[in-house]
DRENMIFI-943904 format. One line per field, with one value per residue (C-alpha): residue in one letter; x, y, z; residue number from 1. Coordinates in steps of 0.02 Angstrom, whole numbers. Layout:
N
resn = A,...
xx = X,...
yy = Y,...
zz = Z,...
resi = NUM,...
END
This chain:
559
resn = M,S,G,A,T,G,R,P,L,G,R,R,T,F,V,L,G,S,A,A,A,A,G,A,A,A,L,A,G,P,L,A,G,T,A,A,A,A,G,F,G,W,S,D,D,G,S,D,Y,V,V,D,T,G,A,G,L,V,F,K,V,S,K,T,N,G,D,L,T,S,L,V,Y,K,G,T,E,Y,Q,G,Y,G,G,K,N,S,H,V,E,S,G,L,G,T,S,T,V,T,I,A,Q,S,G,S,T,I,L,V,S,V,S,Y,G,T,L,K,H,Y,Y,A,A,R,S,G,E,N,N,V,Y,L,W,T,G,K,A,D,S,S,V,T,A,T,R,Y,I,V,R,V,K,A,G,L,F,L,N,D,E,P,D,S,Y,T,Y,A,P,T,V,I,E,S,A,D,V,F,E,K,S,D,G,Q,T,R,A,K,H,Y,S,K,L,R,V,M,D,Y,S,Y,I,G,W,T,T,G,S,V,G,L,W,I,V,R,S,N,H,E,K,A,S,G,G,P,F,Y,R,S,L,L,R,H,Q,S,A,D,G,G,G,L,Y,E,I,L,Y,Y,G,E,N,Q,T,E,S,E,R,Y,G,L,Q,G,P,Y,V,I,A,L,T,D,G,G,A,P,S,P,S,L,Y,P,G,T,L,T,T,S,W,A,D,S,L,G,I,S,G,Y,V,A,A,G,G,R,G,R,V,A,G,V,G,I,T,G,R,D,T,A,Y,P,Y,T,V,G,L,A,N,S,A,A,Q,Y,W,G,S,A,R,S,S,D,G,Y,F,S,I,A,G,V,L,P,G,T,Y,T,L,T,V,F,K,G,E,L,A,V,Y,T,S,S,V,T,V,S,A,G,A,T,T,T,L,N,T,I,A,V,P,S,S,N,D,P,G,N,A,T,A,I,W,R,I,N,N,W,D,G,T,P,G,G,F,K,N,A,D,L,M,T,Y,A,H,P,S,D,V,R,A,A,S,W,T,G,N,V,V,V,G,S,G,T,E,T,S,A,F,P,C,Y,L,W,K,D,V,N,S,G,I,V,V,Y,F,K,L,T,A,A,Q,A,A,A,A,H,T,L,R,I,G,V,T,T,A,Y,A,N,G,R,P,Q,V,V,V,N,D,T,W,T,S,A,V,P,A,P,P,T,Q,P,S,T,R,S,L,T,V,G,S,Y,R,G,N,N,H,T,F,T,Y,S,V,P,A,S,A,W,L,T,D,T,S,A,Y,N,T,L,K,I,Y,V,V,S,G,S,G,T,T,S,Y,L,S,A,G,T,S,I,D,A,I,D,L,L,A
xx = 0,55,93,-55,-85,-174,-187,-24,15,50,211,367,546,642,829,954,1052,1241,1232,1121,1196,1257,1136,990,1028,887,755,629,493,479,594,739,708,703,865,951,914,1073,1211,1199,1039,853,695,507,410,243,213,390,551,685,861,1014,1175,1276,1360,1235,1096,931,790,617,520,332,279,117,174,365,374,529,445,595,775,868,1051,1143,982,901,749,766,621,456,363,178,143,222,342,485,434,420,315,184,179,128,-28,-33,124,215,363,496,665,817,996,1144,1305,1341,1196,1011,888,708,607,445,330,183,107,245,348,493,582,727,818,988,1098,1279,1357,1452,1390,1274,1200,1036,1054,897,841,675,620,474,424,284,164,42,122,165,342,438,538,594,578,663,555,654,585,579,708,852,944,959,889,1048,957,837,771,699,521,484,297,312,144,84,49,93,88,8,1,187,276,272,320,385,339,506,469,585,512,522,481,533,584,726,875,1005,1097,1099,1108,1291,1333,1303,1335,1238,1119,1070,1108,1234,1239,1427,1411,1278,1251,1100,1120,1051,1187,1107,1111,1194,1022,1042,854,807,773,830,1019,1164,1099,927,864,735,684,815,765,652,627,478,408,348,516,621,628,773,734,802,707,670,570,521,394,431,516,558,641,631,507,511,631,585,693,790,860,995,1076,1050,1100,1033,1196,1216,1383,1464,1443,1550,1502,1461,1608,1663,1656,1466,1464,1389,1526,1628,1510,1534,1406,1476,1400,1228,1262,1183,1039,908,863,748,830,1000,1149,1318,1477,1527,1370,1415,1537,1635,1659,1827,1870,2049,2007,1904,1973,1886,1841,1827,1939,1849,1707,1688,1638,1526,1496,1326,1259,1073,945,768,828,970,1074,1253,1377,1554,1664,1794,1968,2007,2182,2137,1954,1987,1834,1783,1607,1597,1458,1357,1221,1248,1164,1179,1177,1175,1338,1326,1466,1410,1500,1434,1256,1249,1258,1394,1423,1325,1365,1319,1414,1384,1428,1456,1459,1632,1715,1780,1727,1875,1840,1968,1985,1819,1834,1697,1666,1688,1517,1434,1477,1374,1503,1628,1525,1586,1465,1442,1387,1344,1255,1312,1406,1336,1345,1167,1127,1065,1215,1279,1111,1019,944,1009,1094,949,821,887,829,695,533,545,439,567,619,801,773,826,695,644,625,750,836,1002,1140,1266,1442,1402,1496,1339,1234,1240,1211,1071,978,853,881,694,565,377,232,149,304,442,395,458,628,734,914,1006,1154,1250,1308,1443,1395,1455,1358,1200,1212,1193,1066,1111,1056,997,1004,917,959,841,859,676,504,343,173,256,332,450,528,462,571,543,688,678,488,484,526,437,486,364,305,419,352,373,508,474,486,423,240,250,311,495,545,454,515,702,740,794,838,731,781,907,848,911,790,859,791,848,843,850,968,817,778,938,966,1088,1140,1292,1281,1105,1056,960,827,786,627,603,425,363,219,103,-81,-52,-7,-101,-37,118,257,144,115,209,394,567,744,883,1054,1130,1084,1193,1193,1304,1423
yy = 0,178,282,347,534,661,848,942,974,1147,1112,1163,1202,1318,1346,1427,1319,1339,1435,1572,1747,1811,1957,1835,1763,1861,1794,1667,1554,1498,1632,1565,1389,1448,1545,1386,1292,1341,1215,1118,1161,1137,1220,1201,1182,1180,992,928,972,977,931,966,882,999,851,796,720,808,719,767,712,733,854,755,578,569,475,498,571,610,549,646,608,718,769,597,548,374,372,291,161,137,300,234,327,260,239,143,-14,32,213,301,402,586,623,766,806,934,986,1065,1102,1087,1141,1019,905,917,808,773,699,603,562,443,391,303,276,394,398,506,558,644,723,778,917,850,671,580,479,480,414,337,281,201,184,75,82,-47,-148,-5,33,-93,-55,-200,-124,28,10,118,111,135,183,49,42,122,-37,-209,-356,-440,-546,-644,-751,-602,-542,-522,-551,-711,-757,-902,-889,-1053,-1007,-876,-740,-705,-854,-865,-983,-934,-1026,-1118,-1189,-1076,-994,-816,-731,-576,-690,-771,-669,-809,-712,-723,-558,-585,-615,-438,-258,-178,-220,-126,-99,-17,32,50,238,255,145,148,51,21,-10,-108,-62,-171,-252,-237,-215,-340,-524,-693,-685,-685,-827,-757,-732,-606,-515,-389,-325,-359,-303,-311,-226,-86,-49,-111,-111,-109,-159,-131,-259,-202,-356,-498,-627,-768,-915,-801,-881,-733,-607,-433,-313,-132,23,128,39,120,206,122,219,255,281,349,321,344,158,79,-2,110,165,35,177,158,-29,-96,-111,23,172,304,441,555,696,629,622,791,787,730,567,472,313,355,289,363,260,314,232,63,-74,-214,-401,-478,-662,-723,-876,-1034,-1209,-1371,-1305,-1410,-1304,-1364,-1245,-1059,-1009,-863,-788,-711,-603,-590,-536,-472,-296,-321,-441,-439,-558,-574,-701,-799,-795,-958,-975,-966,-918,-739,-627,-448,-376,-188,-60,-165,-86,-112,-266,-451,-563,-746,-782,-923,-1002,-1074,-1206,-1161,-1123,-1252,-1189,-1285,-1175,-1047,-937,-768,-605,-430,-274,-102,66,126,-37,-197,-363,-479,-665,-799,-938,-1026,-1215,-1301,-1471,-1614,-1681,-1518,-1552,-1699,-1721,-1784,-1938,-2103,-2162,-2322,-2213,-2032,-1940,-1760,-1662,-1580,-1393,-1333,-1321,-1438,-1389,-1537,-1623,-1631,-1463,-1373,-1229,-1202,-1189,-1020,-942,-1054,-1143,-1332,-1358,-1266,-1356,-1338,-1449,-1631,-1761,-1752,-1941,-2082,-2205,-2181,-2310,-2284,-2317,-2273,-2109,-2017,-2040,-1855,-1783,-1910,-1870,-1727,-1575,-1564,-1696,-1671,-1779,-1762,-1762,-1883,-1955,-2133,-2108,-2265,-2272,-2437,-2488,-2642,-2690,-2807,-2953,-2861,-2704,-2803,-2885,-2721,-2583,-2415,-2235,-2157,-1967,-1851,-1667,-1538,-1351,-1300,-1375,-1321,-1366,-1471,-1593,-1714,-1882,-2051,-2199,-2381,-2506,-2659,-2646,-2726,-2591,-2423,-2278,-2178,-2014,-1883,-1724,-1573,-1450,-1264,-1198,-1045,-1053,-974,-1035,-1077,-1213,-1131,-952,-982,-1018,-1171,-1068,-1113,-1192,-1332,-1489,-1668,-1814,-1973,-2149,-2298,-2444,-2617,-2753,-2857,-2732,-2767,-2900,-3035,-3071,-2957,-2966,-2896,-2714,-2650,-2521,-2361,-2275,-2095,-2030,-1855,-1853,-1713,-1675,-1501,-1429,-1444,-1530,-1544,-1424,-1345,-1511,-1539,-1540,-1521,-1473,-1598,-1559,-1733,-1914,-2043,-2211,-2209,-2350
zz = 0,-23,129,227,221,327,349,380,562,625,721,623,666,551,553,437,316,315,151,222,218,384,372,366,537,616,496,556,484,302,237,340,279,99,116,172,11,-80,-46,115,205,202,143,157,-6,83,87,117,202,67,125,16,71,-38,-122,-254,-148,-114,-24,35,189,201,336,351,385,378,213,105,-49,-158,-174,-309,-341,-465,-547,-562,-458,-385,-262,-296,-395,-418,-326,-167,-54,49,230,392,366,234,288,446,474,516,615,697,584,632,565,645,597,714,631,489,531,486,580,530,673,648,793,769,934,1031,873,837,670,614,455,469,336,351,251,101,117,-2,140,234,412,487,659,705,886,936,1119,1122,1017,988,820,685,627,558,417,323,135,4,-151,-312,-483,-617,-754,-660,-610,-689,-593,-532,-402,-510,-369,-276,-297,-482,-499,-597,-676,-569,-382,-297,-112,0,-134,-113,-193,-383,-522,-693,-851,-847,-674,-575,-421,-357,-192,-99,45,-52,6,20,156,344,438,479,296,233,281,139,-1,-157,-340,-454,-636,-630,-622,-487,-334,-219,-57,116,245,385,568,699,728,916,936,801,838,777,801,679,570,539,361,306,148,92,-79,-224,-403,-517,-670,-557,-475,-332,-144,-22,157,330,431,607,654,538,592,469,559,705,856,975,1040,970,1053,1080,1076,953,800,697,621,455,301,127,32,-145,-232,-402,-435,-302,-139,8,114,244,370,363,400,561,692,603,592,726,754,887,786,835,1022,1057,932,1057,971,1088,1154,1080,1178,1136,1125,1300,1369,1295,1338,1259,1285,1238,1248,1262,1159,1141,1162,1116,944,787,675,520,565,595,771,817,988,1023,1163,1193,1322,1307,1265,1140,1037,970,893,831,742,839,765,677,751,935,957,1013,995,1030,1031,1052,1064,1187,1293,1481,1552,1584,1432,1389,1297,1169,1070,903,801,631,686,827,1006,1098,1251,1353,1501,1573,1553,1621,1523,1599,1512,1463,1513,1435,1510,1479,1482,1513,1385,1358,1358,1260,1341,1219,1264,1210,1027,962,824,953,997,924,792,694,551,528,387,374,508,663,631,655,469,332,225,124,110,-56,-109,46,-44,-163,-22,36,-127,-202,-162,-138,-294,-401,-560,-506,-354,-362,-319,-137,-131,-151,-36,52,75,215,152,-28,-17,-71,84,130,-44,-73,87,68,176,217,256,242,294,123,11,64,233,253,169,192,253,222,329,385,560,620,731,885,838,803,973,1068,1091,1013,1018,856,846,723,734,662,635,625,597,516,592,730,607,695,653,705,655,609,609,498,496,668,793,796,906,1008,933,1011,1086,972,1026,1028,851,755,709,536,368,358,236,91,120,113,295,392,546,695,860,843,930,941,945,1023,1004,1107,986,1069,1007,957,819,720,588,641,461,441,251,251,254,402,359,448,392,446,448,484,607,658,661,592,423,260,102,-4,48,179,264,427,393,466,417,455,530,549,582,668,755,908,949
resi = 1,2,3,4,5,6,7,8,9,10,11,12,13,14,15,16,17,18,19,20,21,22,23,24,25,26,27,28,29,30,31,32,33,34,35,36,37,38,39,40,41,42,43,44,45,46,47,48,49,50,51,52,53,54,55,56,57,58,59,60,61,62,63,64,65,66,67,68,69,70,71,72,73,74,75,76,77,78,79,80,81,82,83,84,85,86,87,88,89,90,91,92,93,94,95,96,97,98,99,100,101,102,103,104,105,106,107,108,109,110,111,112,113,114,115,116,117,118,119,120,121,122,123,124,125,126,127,128,129,130,131,132,133,134,135,136,137,138,139,140,141,142,143,144,145,146,147,148,149,150,151,152,153,154,155,156,157,158,159,160,161,162,163,164,165,166,167,168,169,170,171,172,173,174,175,176,177,178,179,180,181,182,183,184,185,186,187,188,189,190,191,192,193,194,195,196,197,198,199,200,201,202,203,204,205,206,207,208,209,210,211,212,213,214,215,216,217,218,219,220,221,222,223,224,225,226,227,228,229,230,231,232,233,234,235,236,237,238,239,240,241,242,243,244,245,246,247,248,249,250,251,252,253,254,255,256,257,258,259,260,261,262,263,264,265,266,267,268,269,270,271,272,273,274,275,276,277,278,279,280,281,282,283,284,285,286,287,288,289,290,291,292,293,294,295,296,297,298,299,300,301,302,303,304,305,306,307,308,309,310,311,312,313,314,315,316,317,318,319,320,321,322,323,324,325,326,327,328,329,330,331,332,333,334,335,336,337,338,339,340,341,342,343,344,345,346,347,348,349,350,351,352,353,354,355,356,357,358,359,360,361,362,363,364,365,366,367,368,369,370,371,372,373,374,375,376,377,378,379,380,381,382,383,384,385,386,387,388,389,390,391,392,393,394,395,396,397,398,399,400,401,402,403,404,405,406,407,408,409,410,411,412,413,414,415,416,417,418,419,420,421,422,423,424,425,426,427,428,429,430,431,432,433,434,435,436,437,438,439,440,441,442,443,444,445,446,447,448,449,450,451,452,453,454,455,456,457,458,459,460,461,462,463,464,465,466,467,468,469,470,471,472,473,474,475,476,477,478,479,480,481,482,483,484,485,486,487,488,489,490,491,492,493,494,495,496,497,498,499,500,501,502,503,504,505,506,507,508,509,510,511,512,513,514,515,516,517,518,519,520,521,522,523,524,525,526,527,528,529,530,531,532,533,534,535,536,537,538,539,540,541,542,543,544,545,546,547,548,549,550,551,552,553,554,555,556,557,558,559
END
C-alpha cells in the first residue's frame, strides 16, 4: 500500500542552512528555511522538508506523515514506484514532523504515537542516516523500505520478488513458465553475511547499509527479505522485526543508524558498515533512546578451546533488550564484541550455527569485560561422539544435504530442485548428498536409510540421533527399524509457528531427537542391510510443501 496521508500538522521548526547569508541570521519562519536551500541546508516547499546535502543528494520528507517522498542524486529521481513513497512499514498516518539544523547536521524527526523515526543528513555526504524507535506494540513497525523507480537498475538478483505469472503459495511465492520460483523472501543471506544491499549501474550505486540489529530479533543466522525487483520498481529493506520463522520475541527500543547511501557506482564506504560506523555527531541531537559510544561497553574473549577447527565459530550475546555477535578468530578463538548496551547477557558459542556453550556475562558502560579462555566441553559437541555411522556433520545447518543450498533462494517445488524422494545407502559415499535437507509428511515421509552392522554391533542396543534445525506445523521424526521396531512419537520442541521451509529459511531452534533402539531390532545377518525409515508425524499442516515438515542437521547411530 502507499503511505497513509493526513492533513499537515502545524508544528514546524525552522533553522538557517549553512549557506544562508550572515545578514539573514535574524530571519525566522519559512523565509529562513528557503534561504538555506542553496548548498547544504534545508527548505520548506509547503508539503515537504527539502534537504540538500551539498554534495549531489537532495531528499524530501513529508511534513504530514514522515514518508521519504523524493530521493534525487545528481539530478536523477530514484524514489518511488507505483505511486508509493519510501517509509516505515507501509507508511505512517498523520504524524508530527519537525526539522532542525545543528552545525553540519540536519535532523528530521517524525513522531507517530509512541513511534519515533529520524532522518539525518551531514554536510558534504550523499548519505541519509535513519533511526527508528518503537516503544511498544501499539504501532506496527517491522521495516523501512526504500522504493526505487523501475528501469534504473538491472535485476541482478533474479530469485527475488519479480511477480512471476503463477501464484503457488500464500500470494507471495510465484512460479515462472520455466518452473523456477520467485519470492521476496529469497535473500540467500543471513544477517551476519552482509553489511549492505542494493544496486549499481557501474556509475551510480544505491544502497542500504544495515544497522547493527541490536534491537532486532533472531540472532546472527537469521534470514529475512532484503530487496526485491519487479516490473513496477524495486525495494530495499532494513528489517526491524520480521515474523517469518522467528525464534525470538520482538525487542523494543531505538534501532539504527542504518544508512541510505548513494555512490558513483562503487560499494558504500566501509566507514558506514555496522561495527565500524561512529556517530559522535549525533550524540547531542536529542534522538529518543540514543545511547552514545561512552554509554556502551565491550566483551573480549581471550580464546576458545575445544573447537573443531573445520568450522567457523561465532559468539553471540542476547537478552530481552538487545542482541550482538562477533566471529571468533580461527587461530585461537579470540573474539571482541563492542558497542554493547549495559546489562547481563547470555553468551553463546556457536560451532557453525549449533550452540555448543552458554554462560552469562555482564557489560558495563565505558568498560571492557575480559573473559578468560572458554573451554567447550567435548560432550557439548554432538560431532565428538563415536558413531557407527553418521550422515552429514553436526553444525546446526542442513548444508551438504540434497537441495540445501537451493532452499535459501527457491521454493521446494522449483524445477532446479533434485527429487525429494530416493533411498540412502550408508557407506556409498553419497549418503549425505542423497539425503534430502527437508522432510515433509505429504512429500517424502518414510525415506529409507540402508546400513549394515557387524555381529558385535547387532548384538547391542544403540542410540539413534536425528538433529533438526527447525520444523513447520510441529513436524518431527518417528522412526521404524527393519519394519519390526517403531519408536514412540516424540514431543514437538518449541519452534516458530510461521512458514519456514518454503520461504528460504531453515533457521529455527536446533533440537536433537534421540531414540533408544534395542538389540532385538537389528538383523543378525551381517551381510544384510538394516533399514531405517524416517517418517514425519504431526496433526497439523495442510498438504504438499505446507504439510508438517522439518529441516535436518545430521543423523547418526552411536556406537
